[in-house]
C-alpha positions as CSV (number, residue, x, y, z in Angstrom):
1,Q,6.1,-1.5,17.2
2,V,2.8,-2.2,15.4
3,E,2.3,-5.3,13.2
4,L,-0.1,-4.5,10.5
5,V,-2.3,-7.1,8.8
6,E,-3.1,-7.1,5.1
7,S,-5.9,-9.0,3.3
8,G,-7.5,-9.2,0.0
9,G,-4.8,-10.5,-2.3
10,G,-5.4,-13.3,-4.7
11,S,-5.2,-14.4,-8.3
12,V,-7.0,-12.7,-11.1
13,Q,-6.8,-12.5,-14.9
14,A,-5.6,-9.4,-16.6
15,G,-8.2,-6.7,-16.6
16,G,-9.6,-7.8,-13.3
17,S,-9.8,-6.1,-9.9
18,L,-8.9,-6.6,-6.3
19,R,-9.2,-4.6,-3.1
20,L,-6.5,-4.8,-0.5
21,S,-7.1,-3.9,3.2
22,C,-4.7,-3.2,6.0
23,G,-5.0,-2.4,9.7
24,A,-4.3,-3.7,13.2
25,P,-6.8,-4.5,15.9
26,G,-7.4,-1.4,18.0
27,Y,-4.9,0.7,16.1
28,T,-5.5,4.1,14.6
29,F,-3.0,5.2,12.0
30,S,-1.3,8.4,13.2
31,S,1.5,8.7,10.7
32,V,1.5,11.7,8.4
33,C,1.5,9.4,5.4
34,I,0.7,5.7,5.0
35,G,0.5,3.5,2.0
36,W,1.5,0.5,0.0
37,F,4.7,-1.0,-1.4
38,R,5.1,-4.0,-3.6
39,Q,7.9,-6.4,-4.4
40,A,7.9,-8.7,-7.4
41,A,10.1,-11.8,-7.5
42,G,13.7,-10.8,-8.3
43,K,13.0,-7.1,-8.2
44,E,13.5,-4.3,-5.7
45,R,10.6,-3.1,-3.5
46,E,8.8,-0.1,-5.0
47,G,6.3,2.4,-3.8
48,V,2.8,2.0,-5.2
49,A,0.4,4.5,-3.5
50,F,0.3,6.7,-0.5
51,I,-2.2,8.9,1.3
52,D,-1.7,11.5,3.9
53,E,-3.8,12.4,6.9
54,R,-5.7,15.0,4.9
55,G,-6.7,12.4,2.3
56,S,-4.3,13.6,-0.4
57,A,-3.1,10.7,-2.5
58,T,0.2,10.1,-4.3
59,Y,0.7,7.3,-6.9
60,A,3.5,5.7,-8.8
61,D,3.3,6.4,-12.5
62,S,2.8,2.7,-13.3
63,V,-0.5,2.6,-11.4
64,K,-2.0,6.0,-11.9
65,G,-5.6,5.8,-13.2
66,R,-5.9,2.1,-12.2
67,F,-5.3,2.0,-8.5
68,T,-7.1,4.1,-5.8
69,I,-5.9,4.4,-2.2
70,A,-8.3,5.3,0.6
71,Q,-8.4,5.3,4.3
72,G,-11.4,4.2,6.3
73,S,-13.4,6.3,8.7
74,G,-11.3,7.2,11.8
75,R,-8.2,6.2,9.9
76,Q,-8.3,2.6,11.2
77,T,-8.1,0.9,7.9
78,L,-6.2,1.5,4.7
79,Y,-7.4,0.3,1.3
80,L,-6.0,-0.2,-2.1
81,Q,-8.5,-0.6,-4.9
82,M,-6.8,-2.1,-7.9
83,S,-8.5,-2.2,-11.3
84,N,-7.5,-3.1,-14.8
85,L,-4.8,-5.3,-13.3
86,K,-1.8,-6.2,-15.5
87,P,0.6,-9.2,-15.3
88,E,3.3,-6.7,-14.3
89,D,1.3,-5.9,-11.1
90,T,2.1,-9.4,-9.8
91,A,3.9,-9.0,-6.5
92,I,3.6,-9.2,-2.8
93,Y,1.9,-6.0,-1.6
94,Y,2.9,-4.6,1.8
95,C,1.1,-2.0,3.9
96,A,3.4,0.5,5.5
97,A,3.2,3.2,8.1
98,P,6.3,5.1,9.1
99,A,6.6,5.8,12.8
100,P,4.5,8.8,13.6
101,S,7.3,10.7,15.2
102,L,9.2,10.8,11.9
103,W,6.7,13.0,10.1
104,T,7.4,11.3,6.8
105,A,5.7,12.9,3.8
106,C,4.1,10.9,0.9
107,D,6.5,12.3,-1.7
108,D,9.4,11.1,0.4
109,L,7.9,7.6,0.8
110,L,7.4,7.3,-3.0
111,R,10.8,8.7,-4.0
112,R,13.1,7.7,-1.2
113,G,11.4,4.6,0.2
114,P,10.5,3.9,3.7
115,P,12.5,4.9,6.8
116,D,14.0,2.2,9.0
117,Q,11.3,2.9,11.6
118,T,8.3,1.8,9.6
119,Y,5.5,-0.5,10.7
120,W,4.9,-3.3,8.1
121,G,2.4,-6.0,7.4
122,Q,3.3,-9.5,6.5
123,G,2.4,-8.9,2.8
124,T,-0.4,-10.3,0.6
125,Q,0.3,-11.9,-2.7
126,V,-1.3,-10.5,-5.9
127,T,-1.0,-12.6,-9.0
128,V,-2.3,-11.4,-12.4
129,S,-2.3,-13.9,-15.3
130,S,-2.5,-12.9,-18.9
């Protein structure tokens, strides 16, 4: 089990930007696909953005054109650049990496959600005010 660590959350006004980061000391992501989920108060968790080991990205329709996912050199850090933020983006954002042995594809993560054997971070709060 790997405990991921997110950073970069905060409070911004609508239209603002934030960049989230995720990683773990000494850990290199080896899952086929890694990415971000979010959960707003009183709502179910939803997939936001995912990237595979080739660098191909998959986004939820609600964030397309506004969010960009990227992985750092050597695949040791995962990023989420969020621009033109809206109040409805307010949520706790979680970094997630399915266990590498599962070979979980990005489309599966977005449409079906994470498998039970997924590594998570503790979450970082993003609050967007109007």
